[in-house]
N, C-alpha and C positions, 0 to 999 in steps of 0.2 A: 765240592761241597763236603764239609766234614760230617761225620756220622752224627755228631751232636746237633748240628743245624738241621740235618735231614729228619732227625727224630722230632725236633720241635715243629717242623713244617707238617709232618704226618700227624702229630698230635693235634695241631690246629685244624687240619683238614678233617680228621676223625671227629673232633668235637663239633665242627660245623655240620658234618653229615649226621651225627647223632641228634643234634638240635633240630636239623631240618626234618629228620625222620620222625622225631617226637611231635613236631609241629604238624607234620602231615597226618600223623595218626590222630592227633587231637581234632584237626579239621575234619578228617574222615569220620571220626566218631560223632562229632557234632552234626555233620551232614546226614549220616546214617540215622541218627536219632530223629532229626528233623523230618527227613523223608519218610521214615517209618511212621511217625506221627501223622503226616499228611496222608499216608496210605491207609494206616490202620483205623484212624478215627472215622473216615467215611465208611469203611467196611463195618465198623462197629455200629454206626448209625443205621446202616442198611440192615444189619442183623437185628437190631432192636425194632426197626420198622416191620421187619418180617414177622417177628414174634408178636408184636402188638397189633399188627394189621393196619398200621397207620401209614401215612405218606412219608417217604424219605425226603426231607427238605434240606438237610445240611450236606452240601457237596464239597468236594475237595479239588485240588489242582490237577488230578490225574484224569484225563479225558475218558479213558476206558472205564474207570470206576463210575464216573458221572453217567456214562451211557448205560452202564448196568443198572444204576439207580433209576434212570429214566425209564428203562424197560420194565423194571419192577413196578414203578408207579403206574404205568400204562396197563400192565397186566392186572394189577390190583383193582384199578378203576373198572376194567372190563369185567372182572370177576364180580364186583359189587353190582354192576348193571345186570349181569346174567342172573345173579341171585335174586335181585329185585324183580326181574322179569319172571323168574320161576315162581316166586311167591305170589305175584299178581296172577299168574296163570292158574296156580293151584286154588287160589281164592275164587277165581272165576269159574273153574271147573266145579268146585263145591257148590257155588251158587246156582250154576246151571242144572246140576243134578238134584238139588234140593227140591225144586218144584215138581219134576216128574215123579220123584220118590214119594212125595206127599200125595200126589194125585193117585198113584198106583195103590198106596195104602188105603186111601179113603174109599176108592171104588171096590177094592178087595174086601174091605170091612163091610161094605154094603151088600156084597154077594154073600159074605159069611152070615150076615144077619137074615138071609133068606128073604130078599126083597120081593116085591110083586113080580110075577113071571113076565109081565109086559115090559118091565124095566131091565130085565136080565140081559137081553140082547144089546141094548144101548150101553149098559155098563161094560159088557165084554168088548164092545167096539172101542170104547174109550181106553180100556186096558191095553188092547192091541195097538192102538195109535200111540200111546205113551211108551210102550215097549219099543216100538219101531223108532220113535223119536230119540229115545235114550240110546238105542243101538247105533243109530246114525251119528249121534254126538260122540260116542266112544270110538267109532270107526274113524271119524274125521280127526279126532284128537290123536289117535295112534298114527295116522298118516302124517299129520303135522309134526309129530315128535320124530318120526323116521326121517323126514326131510330136514328138519333142523339139526339132527345129529349127523347128517352127512351120509347116513347108511341107506341110500336110495339108489340102487342100481337101475338104470334106465334100459328098457328093452326097445331099442330103436328099430323102426321100420318106416317105410314110405307109406304115408297115410293120406288118403283122399279127404282133404278137409271139407270140401263141398258136401260129400256124402255124410261125413261125421256130423257136421253142424246141422244138416237137414234132419238127420235121425234124432239128434239130441233135442233140438228145439221143437221138433214135431211131437215129442212126448207131452208138451205143455199146451198144445192147441186146445185140448178139452178143458183144461183149467181156465184158459183165457176165454173160451166160449161161455163158460159159466158166468163170466163178468161181461159178456157181450163184447169181448175184446177180439182183436184180429192179429194174426201172425203173418208178417211179410218176410220172405227169404230172398235176398238178392245176392246170389253166390256165384263167384267166378270159379272155374275149375283150377284147383291148385293142390299139388301134392307137397307134403312136408315131412321130413324125417323126424319122428318123435316117438315117444312112448304112448301108444294109442290109448291104453287104459287111463293113464294120468291126464292126457290131453282131453279125453272124453269127460273125465271128472271135472276138470276146470271149466269146460264148456257147459256141463250140466249145472254147476254152481251158478254160473252167469245166467243160464236160462231160468233156473228156479228163482233167482233173485228178481229177474225182470218180470216173471209171471206174478210173483207175490205182490210187487209194488205197482204193477200196471193199474192205471185208473180204470174204473168201470166204463166200458165203451171205448177204451183206448186201444193203442196198437203197440206191438213189439216188432221192431224191424232189425233184422240181422243182415249185415252187408259184409261180404268177404270179397276183397279186391287185391289184385297184385300191386306191389309197390317196388319197382325195379326187380331185383332178384329175390326180394322177400315178399311179405304179404302182411295185411292187417285185416282184422275184422272188428266191426263195431256192433254193439248191442244197445239199441235205442228204445227206451220204453216211455210212454206217457205216464205221468204220475207226479207225486210230490217231489220237489227239489230236496237235495241233501243239504242240511244246514252248513254254513261256512265252517263252523268250529269242528264239524265231523269229517270234513274232506281229508284232512291230513291223517286221520286215525281210522278211516273206514276199512283199511286192509289189515288192521291189528286183530289178533285173535280175541274173540269174545266181545269186541267192541260193538255196541249197539246204542245209538243215540235214542233220545226220548221218542223220536218219531217212529222208531222201529222196535218197540219193546213189547208189544202185545204178542201173545204166544202164537196167534194165527199167522202173523206176517213177519215175525222177528227171526225165524230160523234159529240155527244153533250159534250163530256168531262166528263160525269158523270157515264158512264157505268162501268168502272173499280173501281171507288170509291164505287159504289153500290155492286159490287162483293165482295169487301173486307169486307164491313160492314155486308152484308147478311151472309157470311160465319162465321164471328165473332159471330153473333147472335146464330149460331148453334155450336159454340165451335171449328170451323175450321179456316182455313186460306188459303191464296193464295200468291204464290211467282212467280217471273218472272226471266228468265235468257236468255241471248243470246246463240245461238249455231251457227255453221258455216252456213251462208245463211238462218237464220231463228230465230224464237223466241219460247220459251217454257214456258207456264204457268202451274204451278203445284198447284192443289187444294188438301189440306189435310183435311180429315174428321175424327173426333174422333171415338173411338171404339164404337161399337153398344151398345146402351142403356146407 
């Protein structure tokens, strides 16, 4: 092959290579711009949603970015729920504290005005009761906050539940007697690893609730029984049924239906919420159901160990 022919062939090959290279660069540039748009646009949407606090709805073809947007949307939804729950809780706290504050001020003003000596003792008794009620409310609220924040170390020990329930419910026999009521304890021997103080608190809230709502001349029956390797205890009290619309909300903080709003029987509205959370910390749970002329709470405890 002559040098001139070789030069022509190499020129043609070189030209083809250059054209191919330029075409490849053009295709690469187009693809890079297209892919960059497909990646950057969803990220920009996500950034705008983050700033505005709205839901990210425009997704792209990149699965990982879509997953990131989905995670963001779920986190934002959870945050909104938490903020709503916190606002509701603060409104409920303000409402609950408003009444005892007004009562305390009213009776304190009565004492300041130097009321008749025969009324002073009654006024002081009311002030003490309201102070105790407010203190219990604050104490329960702090406990609920600690549990919800996850900062609740449990001091586990083997606890004789028969002895604990007998002691706790025994405190309310006198209150029941004032209503001509009766307490029945049907308790099997059962030990359970738990935080004794908190388990006692849960039992006391159930006992207080049963005593408050027990009908005059009625009974409160507590039954502790083994169930396989675990156990359950029920608290059954004669009294008014819980309305159907309240059943799903009765364990919510500060929830009290119209049937339980008077100050003598309404409690603080935190007792059953604490019961539910304390039992959950121990792997257990609590349910409620109506029966004829009464209410039955059932506490399920997991298997031993």
